N, C-alpha and C positions, 0 to 999 in steps of 0.2 A: 504494500500500500504506500502510496506516495503522499507527500505533504500537500494539503489543499491550501493554496494561497488565495486569500480573500482580500479584497480592497476595502471592506467594511471596517471602520475604525473600532466599532464595538466588538466585532468578532476578533480582531487582532488583539485588543486589550484583554478579552476573555481568554484567548489562547495563551497570552503571555502570563496571565495570572494562574490559570488552571490547566495549562498544557501538559503538565507531567504529574505523576503520582508523588506523594511525599515519601521521604525515606522510610525504610522499614524500621519498626521499633523492635528491639531485641526482647526476648522473653524475660531476661534478667532485669530489664528496665521496667517491665510491667508488673512483676511480682515482687512483693515485699515480705520478708520473713520476720516475724515478731514472736518472741518467746512468750508463750501463754503461761499464766499462773492460775492455780485453782481459785475459783471464786472471783476472778477479775471480770470486769465488764458488767457487773450487776445482774448476771443471769442466774443467780442462785435461786433455788426453790424457796418460796415464801408461802407457807400454808395460809397465813392470814389474808393474803391478797389473791389467792388462787381463784376464788369465786368470781373475780372480775373478768377472768379470761375463759370461764367455762361456757361452752356453747353446746346447746342441744336443740335439735329441730323441734322436738315435741314441746319443750318449754317455750321456744320462740313462737310457736303456733298457739300457745295457750292450752294445750291438751293435757 
């Protein structure tokens, strides 16, 4: 496939801006390793507040 030469200034500007794909991002740059500690992040089970997240279709329908 050859390059299409256009005389339209908008097409030329668009081709100059978006004419090629960005550089590849390495996997090492996308992933981050963080050491996890037990109980970190506030995701520990709390029985007092567990009722807030209980979902039951029968209860939702009032049955």
